[in-house]
SEZA-48548 format. One line per field, with one value per residue: x, y, z of N, C-alpha, C in turn; residue number from 0. Coordinates in Angstrom, 1 decimal. Layout:
BEGIN
n.east	X; ...
n.north	Y; ...
n.up	Z; ...
ca.east	X; ...
ca.north	Y; ...
ca.up	Z; ...
c.east	X; ...
c.north	Y; ...
c.up	Z; ...
n	NUM; ...
// end
This chain:
BEGIN
n.east	89.6; 86.7; 85.9; 83.9; 84.1; 86.7; 86.4; 84.5; 86.1; 88.1; 86.6; 85.6; 88.0; 88.7; 86.5; 86.8; 89.1; 88.4; 86.4; 88.0; 89.7; 87.9; 87.0; 89.3; 89.5; 87.2; 87.8; 89.8; 88.7; 86.4; 87.2; 87.0; 88.0; 89.3; 88.7; 86.5; 83.0; 81.6; 83.5; 83.4; 81.2; 81.8; 82.5; 85.1; 87.9; 91.1; 94.1; 95.2; 93.9; 91.8; 88.9; 88.4; 87.2; 84.9; 82.8; 81.5; 78.5; 77.9; 77.1; 75.7; 77.8; 78.3; 78.8; 81.3; 84.8; 87.8; 91.2; 94.4; 96.1; 95.1; 93.9; 91.0; 89.8; 88.4; 84.9; 84.3; 82.2; 81.1; 79.7; 77.6; 75.2; 72.3; 70.8; 70.4; 70.1; 69.4; 68.8; 71.4; 72.8; 75.8; 78.8; 80.6; 79.8; 80.8; 80.7; 82.2; 85.7; 88.5; 92.0; 95.1; 97.0; 96.0; 95.0; 92.4; 91.2; 89.9; 86.4; 85.8; 83.8; 82.7; 80.8; 79.2; 77.5; 77.7; 80.5; 83.3; 86.7; 89.5; 92.8; 95.8; 97.7; 96.7; 96.2; 94.1; 93.4; 91.6; 88.0; 87.3; 85.3; 83.9; 82.1; 80.1; 77.8; 74.9; 72.2; 69.8; 68.6; 66.9; 64.1; 61.9; 59.6; 59.8; 61.2; 64.7; 66.0; 64.3; 64.5; 65.7; 68.9; 72.1; 74.9; 78.4; 81.4; 84.2; 87.7; 90.6; 93.9; 96.8; 99.0; 98.3; 97.4; 95.0; 94.0; 92.8; 89.3; 88.7; 86.6; 85.4; 83.9; 81.2; 82.5; 85.1; 88.5; 91.3; 94.7; 97.8; 100.0; 99.2; 98.7; 96.0; 95.0; 94.0; 90.6; 89.8; 87.7; 87.0; 86.4; 86.3; 89.3; 92.5; 95.8; 98.5; 101.1; 100.9; 99.9; 97.0; 94.6; 91.9; 88.5; 86.5; 89.0; 92.2; 95.2; 98.2; 100.8; 103.2; 104.9; 107.4; 108.9; 112.4; 112.6; 111.7; 109.8; 107.4; 105.9; 109.1; 109.8; 109.9; 111.6; 113.2; 112.3; 113.8; 112.8; 112.0; 113.6; 111.9; 109.5; 110.1; 109.7
n.north	97.6; 99.0; 99.8; 101.7; 103.0; 104.0; 105.9; 107.6; 108.7; 110.0; 111.9; 113.3; 114.4; 116.1; 117.8; 118.9; 120.3; 122.3; 123.6; 124.8; 126.3; 128.1; 129.3; 130.6; 132.5; 133.9; 135.0; 136.7; 138.5; 139.3; 140.9; 144.0; 147.2; 150.6; 151.8; 150.4; 150.0; 149.3; 150.0; 152.8; 153.5; 154.0; 156.5; 157.3; 155.7; 154.6; 154.5; 151.4; 149.9; 147.1; 145.1; 141.9; 139.0; 136.4; 139.1; 140.1; 141.1; 144.1; 147.4; 150.8; 152.2; 154.9; 156.2; 155.3; 155.4; 154.5; 154.1; 154.3; 151.5; 149.5; 146.4; 144.5; 141.6; 138.4; 137.7; 139.7; 141.7; 144.9; 147.7; 150.6; 151.7; 149.9; 148.5; 148.2; 151.3; 152.8; 155.9; 158.0; 160.4; 161.7; 163.1; 165.0; 163.2; 160.6; 157.4; 155.1; 155.0; 153.9; 153.6; 154.2; 151.4; 149.4; 146.1; 144.0; 141.2; 138.0; 137.2; 139.1; 141.7; 145.0; 147.4; 150.4; 153.3; 155.8; 156.7; 155.1; 154.9; 153.7; 153.8; 154.5; 151.7; 149.6; 146.2; 143.4; 140.1; 137.2; 137.2; 139.3; 141.6; 144.8; 147.5; 150.4; 150.7; 149.4; 147.4; 148.7; 147.8; 148.7; 148.9; 146.8; 145.7; 145.4; 143.3; 142.9; 142.9; 144.5; 147.0; 150.4; 151.9; 152.4; 154.6; 155.0; 156.5; 154.9; 154.2; 153.1; 152.9; 154.0; 151.6; 149.3; 146.0; 143.5; 140.5; 137.2; 136.9; 139.0; 141.4; 144.6; 147.0; 149.6; 152.8; 152.1; 153.1; 152.7; 152.8; 153.9; 151.5; 149.1; 145.9; 143.7; 140.9; 137.6; 136.8; 138.7; 141.2; 144.5; 147.5; 150.9; 152.7; 152.0; 152.4; 154.0; 152.0; 149.4; 146.1; 144.3; 142.1; 139.7; 139.5; 141.7; 143.5; 144.0; 145.9; 144.2; 144.4; 147.1; 149.6; 151.4; 154.5; 154.7; 152.4; 150.3; 147.4; 146.5; 144.0; 142.6; 141.5; 138.0; 137.4; 139.3; 139.9; 140.4; 142.7; 141.7; 142.8; 143.3; 144.2; 146.7; 150.2
n.up	122.9; 121.5; 118.0; 117.9; 120.3; 120.1; 118.0; 119.2; 121.3; 119.9; 118.5; 120.6; 121.6; 119.5; 119.5; 122.1; 121.8; 119.9; 121.3; 123.4; 121.9; 120.8; 123.1; 124.0; 121.9; 122.3; 124.8; 124.2; 122.3; 123.6; 125.7; 127.4; 126.3; 126.4; 123.9; 122.9; 122.2; 124.5; 126.5; 126.2; 127.5; 130.1; 132.6; 132.4; 131.0; 131.1; 129.0; 127.8; 129.6; 130.7; 130.9; 131.7; 129.9; 130.8; 131.8; 135.1; 136.7; 135.3; 135.5; 135.5; 134.4; 133.7; 136.0; 136.8; 137.0; 135.5; 135.7; 133.9; 132.4; 134.0; 135.1; 135.2; 136.4; 135.1; 135.5; 137.3; 139.2; 138.7; 139.6; 139.8; 141.9; 143.1; 141.3; 137.7; 136.0; 138.3; 139.6; 140.5; 142.7; 143.0; 144.4; 142.0; 140.1; 140.1; 141.3; 141.7; 141.7; 140.2; 140.2; 138.5; 137.1; 138.6; 139.8; 139.7; 141.2; 139.9; 140.0; 141.9; 143.6; 143.2; 144.4; 144.3; 145.7; 146.8; 147.3; 146.3; 146.4; 144.9; 145.0; 143.1; 141.8; 143.4; 144.3; 144.2; 145.4; 144.2; 144.5; 146.2; 148.1; 147.9; 149.2; 149.6; 151.0; 152.8; 154.1; 156.5; 159.8; 161.6; 162.0; 163.3; 162.3; 159.6; 157.1; 156.9; 154.4; 153.0; 154.0; 153.8; 152.8; 154.4; 153.9; 153.4; 152.7; 151.0; 151.0; 149.5; 149.9; 147.9; 146.4; 147.9; 149.1; 148.9; 150.3; 149.3; 149.4; 151.1; 152.7; 152.3; 154.0; 154.3; 155.1; 155.5; 155.6; 154.2; 154.5; 152.7; 151.0; 152.4; 153.7; 153.6; 155.2; 154.0; 153.9; 155.8; 157.4; 156.8; 158.4; 159.2; 160.1; 158.7; 159.2; 157.3; 155.8; 157.0; 158.3; 158.4; 159.9; 160.3; 161.6; 163.1; 161.1; 162.4; 163.2; 162.8; 162.3; 161.8; 160.0; 161.4; 161.6; 161.7; 163.1; 161.5; 160.4; 162.8; 164.7; 163.9; 160.5; 159.5; 157.4; 154.8; 151.5; 148.4; 145.9; 142.6; 139.6; 137.5; 138.6; 139.5; 139.4
ca.east	88.8; 85.9; 86.0; 82.9; 84.6; 87.8; 85.8; 83.9; 87.1; 88.8; 85.7; 85.6; 89.3; 88.6; 85.5; 87.3; 90.1; 87.6; 85.8; 89.0; 90.2; 86.8; 87.0; 90.4; 89.2; 86.1; 88.4; 90.6; 87.8; 85.4; 87.7; 86.5; 89.0; 88.8; 88.2; 85.4; 81.7; 81.2; 84.4; 83.1; 80.0; 82.3; 82.8; 86.4; 88.7; 92.4; 94.7; 95.7; 93.1; 90.9; 88.0; 88.5; 86.0; 83.6; 82.6; 80.4; 77.4; 78.5; 76.1; 76.0; 79.1; 78.5; 79.3; 82.5; 86.0; 88.9; 92.5; 95.2; 96.9; 94.4; 93.3; 89.9; 89.8; 87.1; 83.8; 84.2; 81.0; 81.5; 78.4; 77.2; 73.8; 71.8; 70.2; 70.6; 69.3; 69.1; 69.3; 72.3; 73.4; 77.0; 79.7; 81.5; 79.3; 81.5; 80.4; 83.4; 86.9; 89.7; 93.1; 96.1; 97.9; 95.4; 94.7; 91.3; 91.2; 88.7; 85.3; 85.6; 82.7; 82.9; 79.4; 79.2; 76.3; 78.1; 81.9; 84.4; 87.9; 90.6; 93.8; 96.7; 98.6; 96.1; 96.0; 93.3; 93.3; 90.2; 86.8; 87.2; 84.0; 84.0; 80.9; 80.0; 76.4; 74.4; 70.8; 69.6; 67.9; 66.3; 62.7; 61.6; 58.4; 60.1; 62.4; 66.0; 66.2; 63.4; 64.8; 66.6; 70.3; 73.0; 76.0; 79.6; 82.5; 85.3; 88.9; 91.7; 95.1; 97.7; 100.0; 97.8; 97.1; 93.9; 94.1; 91.6; 88.1; 88.6; 85.4; 85.6; 82.5; 81.0; 83.2; 86.5; 89.5; 92.5; 95.9; 98.7; 100.9; 98.6; 98.3; 94.9; 95.2; 92.9; 89.4; 89.6; 86.6; 87.5; 85.5; 87.1; 90.6; 93.7; 96.8; 99.5; 102.3; 100.4; 99.3; 95.8; 94.0; 90.9; 87.1; 87.0; 90.4; 93.0; 96.6; 99.0; 102.2; 103.3; 106.3; 107.7; 110.1; 113.5; 112.6; 111.3; 108.5; 107.2; 107.1; 110.0; 109.5; 110.7; 112.7; 112.9; 112.4; 114.1; 111.8; 112.6; 113.8; 110.7; 108.5; 110.6; 109.3
ca.north	98.8; 98.8; 100.8; 102.8; 103.8; 104.8; 107.0; 108.5; 109.3; 110.9; 113.0; 114.1; 115.2; 117.2; 118.8; 119.6; 121.3; 123.3; 124.4; 125.6; 127.4; 129.1; 130.1; 131.6; 133.6; 134.7; 135.7; 137.8; 139.4; 139.7; 141.8; 145.4; 148.2; 152.0; 152.2; 149.6; 150.6; 149.1; 150.8; 154.2; 153.7; 154.4; 157.9; 157.4; 154.4; 155.0; 153.8; 150.1; 149.2; 146.1; 144.3; 140.6; 138.3; 137.0; 140.0; 139.8; 142.1; 145.5; 148.4; 152.1; 152.6; 156.3; 156.6; 154.5; 155.9; 153.5; 154.8; 153.7; 150.3; 148.8; 145.1; 144.0; 140.2; 137.8; 137.5; 140.8; 142.6; 146.3; 148.4; 151.8; 151.5; 148.6; 147.9; 149.0; 152.4; 153.5; 157.3; 158.3; 161.8; 161.5; 164.2; 164.8; 162.3; 159.3; 156.6; 154.2; 155.4; 153.0; 154.4; 153.6; 150.3; 148.5; 144.7; 143.5; 139.7; 137.4; 136.9; 140.2; 142.6; 146.4; 148.0; 151.7; 154.2; 157.2; 156.9; 154.1; 155.4; 152.8; 154.7; 153.8; 150.5; 148.7; 144.9; 142.5; 138.7; 136.8; 137.1; 140.4; 142.3; 146.1; 148.2; 151.6; 150.7; 148.2; 147.6; 149.0; 146.8; 149.3; 148.7; 145.3; 145.3; 145.3; 142.5; 143.7; 143.0; 145.6; 148.3; 151.2; 151.7; 153.4; 154.7; 155.7; 156.4; 153.9; 154.6; 152.1; 153.8; 153.6; 150.5; 148.4; 144.6; 142.9; 139.1; 136.5; 136.8; 140.2; 142.2; 146.0; 147.5; 151.0; 153.6; 151.7; 154.0; 151.9; 153.7; 153.5; 150.4; 148.3; 144.5; 143.1; 139.4; 136.9; 136.5; 139.8; 142.1; 145.8; 148.7; 151.8; 153.2; 151.2; 153.5; 153.7; 151.1; 148.4; 144.8; 144.1; 140.8; 139.3; 140.0; 142.8; 143.6; 144.8; 146.0; 143.2; 144.8; 148.4; 150.1; 152.6; 155.3; 154.6; 151.0; 149.3; 146.7; 146.1; 143.2; 142.4; 140.4; 136.8; 137.5; 140.2; 139.4; 141.5; 142.9; 141.5; 144.0; 143.5; 144.9; 148.0; 151.3
ca.up	122.8; 120.3; 117.0; 118.2; 121.5; 119.6; 117.2; 120.1; 122.0; 119.0; 118.2; 121.8; 121.7; 118.5; 120.0; 123.2; 121.2; 119.2; 122.4; 124.1; 120.9; 120.7; 124.4; 123.9; 121.0; 123.0; 125.9; 123.6; 121.6; 124.5; 126.7; 127.1; 126.4; 126.4; 122.6; 122.6; 122.5; 125.9; 127.2; 126.1; 128.4; 131.4; 132.7; 131.8; 131.0; 130.7; 128.0; 128.1; 130.7; 130.2; 131.7; 131.1; 129.6; 130.8; 133.0; 136.0; 136.5; 135.1; 135.1; 136.0; 133.9; 133.6; 137.3; 137.1; 136.4; 135.6; 135.3; 132.8; 132.7; 135.0; 134.7; 136.0; 136.0; 134.7; 136.5; 138.3; 139.2; 138.8; 139.5; 140.5; 142.2; 143.5; 140.1; 136.5; 135.8; 139.5; 139.5; 141.5; 142.8; 143.7; 144.2; 140.9; 139.2; 140.1; 142.5; 141.9; 141.0; 140.3; 139.8; 137.5; 137.3; 139.5; 139.3; 140.5; 141.0; 139.3; 141.0; 142.9; 143.4; 143.6; 144.2; 145.0; 145.6; 147.1; 146.9; 146.5; 145.7; 144.9; 144.5; 142.1; 142.2; 144.3; 143.8; 145.0; 145.1; 143.8; 145.4; 147.2; 148.0; 148.3; 149.1; 150.4; 151.5; 153.4; 154.6; 157.9; 160.5; 162.8; 162.1; 163.6; 161.6; 158.2; 156.9; 156.7; 153.0; 152.4; 154.6; 153.0; 152.9; 154.9; 153.0; 154.0; 151.6; 151.2; 150.3; 149.6; 149.6; 146.9; 146.7; 148.9; 148.6; 149.6; 150.0; 148.9; 150.3; 151.9; 152.6; 152.7; 154.3; 154.3; 156.1; 155.6; 155.1; 154.2; 154.1; 151.6; 151.3; 153.4; 153.4; 154.3; 155.1; 153.4; 154.8; 156.8; 157.2; 157.1; 158.6; 160.0; 159.6; 158.8; 158.9; 156.2; 156.1; 158.1; 158.0; 159.2; 159.7; 161.2; 161.4; 162.2; 160.9; 163.4; 162.8; 163.5; 162.1; 161.3; 159.7; 162.3; 161.1; 162.5; 163.6; 160.5; 160.7; 164.2; 165.0; 162.7; 159.5; 159.6; 156.4; 153.8; 150.1; 147.4; 144.8; 141.3; 138.8; 136.6; 139.3; 139.9; 138.5
c.east	88.0; 86.2; 85.1; 83.5; 85.8; 87.4; 85.3; 85.0; 87.9; 87.9; 85.6; 86.9; 89.2; 87.7; 86.1; 88.3; 89.4; 87.0; 86.8; 89.6; 89.1; 86.8; 88.1; 90.2; 88.2; 86.8; 89.2; 89.7; 86.8; 85.8; 87.2; 87.7; 88.5; 88.2; 87.0; 84.1; 81.4; 82.2; 84.0; 81.8; 80.5; 82.5; 84.2; 87.1; 90.0; 93.0; 95.3; 95.1; 92.1; 90.1; 87.9; 87.2; 86.0; 83.5; 81.6; 79.3; 78.0; 77.3; 76.4; 77.3; 79.4; 78.9; 80.6; 83.6; 87.1; 90.1; 93.2; 95.9; 96.4; 93.7; 92.2; 89.7; 88.5; 86.1; 83.8; 82.9; 81.4; 80.3; 78.3; 75.7; 73.5; 71.2; 70.4; 69.6; 68.9; 69.6; 70.1; 72.7; 74.6; 77.9; 80.6; 81.0; 79.9; 81.3; 81.6; 84.5; 88.0; 90.8; 93.9; 96.7; 97.3; 95.1; 93.6; 91.1; 89.9; 87.7; 85.1; 84.3; 83.0; 81.5; 79.3; 77.9; 76.7; 79.5; 82.8; 85.6; 89.0; 91.7; 94.8; 97.5; 98.0; 95.9; 95.1; 93.4; 91.9; 89.2; 86.8; 85.9; 84.2; 82.7; 80.9; 78.5; 75.9; 72.9; 70.8; 68.7; 67.1; 64.9; 62.4; 60.4; 58.6; 61.3; 63.6; 66.2; 65.4; 63.7; 65.8; 68.0; 71.0; 74.2; 77.2; 80.7; 83.6; 86.5; 89.9; 92.9; 96.0; 98.7; 99.5; 97.5; 96.0; 93.9; 92.7; 90.5; 87.9; 87.3; 85.7; 84.2; 82.4; 81.8; 84.7; 87.4; 90.9; 93.7; 96.7; 99.7; 100.5; 98.4; 97.1; 94.9; 93.9; 91.8; 89.1; 88.3; 87.0; 86.4; 86.2; 88.4; 91.7; 94.8; 97.8; 100.5; 102.0; 100.0; 98.1; 95.2; 92.9; 89.5; 86.6; 88.5; 91.1; 94.5; 97.4; 100.5; 102.2; 104.7; 106.5; 109.0; 111.2; 113.7; 112.4; 110.0; 108.5; 105.9; 107.9; 109.5; 110.4; 111.9; 112.2; 113.2; 112.7; 113.1; 112.5; 112.7; 112.6; 109.6; 108.8; 110.1; 110.4
c.north	98.7; 100.0; 102.0; 103.7; 104.6; 106.0; 108.1; 109.3; 110.3; 112.1; 113.9; 115.0; 116.3; 118.2; 119.6; 120.7; 122.5; 124.3; 125.3; 126.6; 128.5; 130.0; 131.1; 132.8; 134.5; 135.6; 136.9; 138.9; 140.0; 140.7; 143.2; 146.4; 149.6; 152.4; 151.4; 150.3; 150.5; 149.9; 152.3; 154.5; 154.3; 155.9; 158.2; 156.0; 154.7; 154.1; 152.5; 149.4; 148.2; 145.5; 142.9; 140.0; 136.9; 138.0; 139.5; 140.8; 143.5; 146.4; 149.7; 152.6; 154.1; 156.9; 156.0; 155.1; 154.8; 154.2; 154.0; 152.5; 149.5; 147.5; 144.7; 142.5; 139.7; 137.7; 138.5; 141.6; 144.0; 147.2; 149.7; 151.8; 150.1; 147.8; 148.8; 150.1; 153.2; 154.9; 157.6; 159.8; 161.7; 162.7; 164.0; 163.8; 160.9; 158.6; 155.6; 154.7; 154.4; 153.6; 153.7; 152.4; 149.4; 147.1; 144.2; 142.0; 139.2; 137.1; 138.0; 141.0; 144.0; 147.1; 149.3; 152.5; 155.6; 157.5; 155.7; 154.6; 154.3; 153.5; 153.9; 152.6; 149.6; 147.3; 144.1; 141.1; 138.4; 137.0; 138.1; 141.2; 143.7; 146.9; 149.4; 151.7; 149.4; 148.5; 147.9; 147.8; 147.3; 149.0; 147.2; 144.8; 145.1; 144.4; 143.3; 143.9; 144.1; 147.0; 149.1; 151.2; 152.8; 153.4; 155.4; 155.5; 155.5; 154.4; 153.4; 152.8; 153.1; 152.5; 149.4; 147.0; 144.0; 141.4; 138.5; 136.6; 138.0; 140.9; 143.6; 146.6; 149.0; 151.7; 153.2; 152.8; 153.3; 152.7; 153.2; 152.4; 149.5; 146.9; 144.1; 141.6; 138.8; 136.6; 137.6; 140.6; 143.5; 146.8; 149.6; 152.1; 152.2; 152.2; 153.0; 152.7; 150.1; 147.1; 144.6; 142.7; 140.6; 139.9; 140.4; 142.9; 144.5; 144.8; 145.0; 143.5; 146.2; 148.8; 151.4; 153.2; 155.1; 153.2; 149.9; 148.6; 146.2; 145.3; 142.9; 141.3; 139.2; 136.9; 138.6; 139.6; 140.6; 141.5; 142.6; 142.7; 144.3; 144.2; 146.3; 149.0; 152.3
c.up	121.4; 119.3; 117.4; 119.3; 121.0; 118.8; 118.2; 120.9; 121.2; 118.7; 119.4; 121.9; 120.7; 119.0; 121.1; 122.7; 120.6; 120.3; 123.1; 123.2; 120.9; 122.0; 124.4; 123.0; 121.7; 124.1; 125.4; 123.1; 122.6; 125.6; 126.3; 127.3; 126.3; 125.0; 122.2; 122.9; 124.0; 126.8; 127.3; 127.0; 129.8; 131.4; 132.2; 132.0; 130.4; 129.7; 128.6; 129.3; 130.0; 131.3; 131.0; 130.8; 130.2; 132.0; 133.9; 135.7; 136.5; 134.7; 135.9; 135.6; 133.9; 134.9; 137.8; 136.3; 136.6; 135.0; 134.1; 133.3; 133.8; 134.4; 135.6; 135.5; 135.6; 135.9; 137.6; 138.1; 139.6; 138.6; 140.3; 140.7; 142.5; 142.3; 138.9; 136.4; 137.1; 139.4; 140.7; 141.5; 143.7; 143.4; 142.9; 139.9; 139.2; 141.4; 142.8; 141.0; 141.3; 139.6; 138.7; 138.0; 138.4; 138.9; 140.3; 140.2; 140.6; 140.4; 142.0; 142.6; 144.0; 143.3; 145.0; 144.7; 145.9; 146.8; 147.3; 145.7; 146.0; 144.2; 143.6; 142.7; 143.3; 143.6; 144.8; 144.5; 144.6; 145.0; 146.6; 147.0; 148.6; 148.1; 150.0; 151.0; 152.0; 153.9; 156.1; 158.5; 161.6; 163.0; 162.2; 162.9; 160.1; 158.0; 156.5; 155.2; 152.3; 153.0; 153.8; 153.5; 153.8; 154.0; 153.8; 153.0; 152.0; 150.4; 150.6; 149.0; 148.6; 147.3; 147.6; 148.2; 149.5; 149.3; 149.7; 149.9; 151.3; 151.7; 153.2; 152.8; 154.3; 155.4; 156.2; 154.9; 155.3; 153.7; 152.9; 152.0; 152.4; 152.9; 154.3; 154.2; 154.6; 154.4; 155.8; 156.4; 157.7; 157.3; 159.6; 159.4; 159.8; 158.4; 157.8; 156.7; 157.2; 157.4; 158.9; 158.9; 160.7; 160.8; 162.8; 162.1; 161.9; 162.9; 163.6; 163.2; 161.5; 161.0; 160.5; 161.8; 162.2; 163.1; 162.6; 160.9; 162.1; 164.3; 163.7; 161.8; 159.8; 158.6; 155.4; 152.4; 149.2; 146.3; 143.5; 140.5; 137.9; 137.3; 139.6; 138.9; 138.3
n	0; 1; 2; 3; 4; 5; 6; 7; 8; 9; 10; 11; 12; 13; 14; 15; 16; 17; 18; 19; 20; 21; 22; 23; 24; 25; 26; 27; 28; 29; 30; 31; 32; 33; 34; 35; 36; 37; 38; 39; 40; 41; 42; 43; 44; 45; 46; 47; 48; 49; 50; 51; 52; 53; 54; 55; 56; 57; 58; 59; 60; 61; 62; 63; 64; 65; 66; 67; 68; 69; 70; 71; 72; 73; 74; 75; 76; 77; 78; 79; 80; 81; 82; 83; 84; 85; 86; 87; 88; 89; 90; 91; 92; 93; 94; 95; 96; 97; 98; 99; 100; 101; 102; 103; 104; 105; 106; 107; 108; 109; 110; 111; 112; 113; 114; 115; 116; 117; 118; 119; 120; 121; 122; 123; 124; 125; 126; 127; 128; 129; 130; 131; 132; 133; 134; 135; 136; 137; 138; 139; 140; 141; 142; 143; 144; 145; 146; 147; 148; 149; 150; 151; 152; 153; 154; 155; 156; 157; 158; 159; 160; 161; 162; 163; 164; 165; 166; 167; 168; 169; 170; 171; 172; 173; 174; 175; 176; 177; 178; 179; 180; 181; 182; 183; 184; 185; 186; 187; 188; 189; 190; 191; 192; 193; 194; 195; 196; 197; 198; 199; 200; 201; 202; 203; 204; 205; 206; 207; 208; 209; 210; 211; 212; 213; 214; 215; 216; 217; 218; 219; 220; 221; 222; 223; 224; 225; 226; 227; 228
// end
């Protein structure tokens, strides 16, 4: 190995270490909390909540409410309106409401114009898409992308889990303690205490009082003490 190559490799190792250290510092310092100037742009942001760095597209913060102890992962797009500065008229002034102790996975998108309510203790895996509006396609003389929008409120019930790549469309009403399988597309109502899968998502398992989970689980897993409240 030549001296030049040895010097180059050592210089690269030092440079790589500096870049990673700098990125770790940027990740820590760049996170948005409730006491930061950017955090105060939101309609509300509860104690100990954070939006990780780097963020995705974030705008319309004055129409977004975030509860306490909620973590929004890196590269999450969180927006009220289709574009920055869009004038919105929404009930109570909130287009997107995220509850307490939620975890929104990296690369996800939450885009609301009328009402998206994510209740307490909801967790999403990465790359989940949640919206309450979509383009219409009725007019055959106008490209779909230029036609105006339809809207329908969305709710995701407390304690629910959305797997990787789930799409939640306008009008979805997901109950409490619901699991949505990875890659599913949800529109319509999913009842409490259910598991749904598919495109469109359909209930594949439910908890029935007096019977338990139907069909039965293959095995039950005890919850570790550190997750217990």
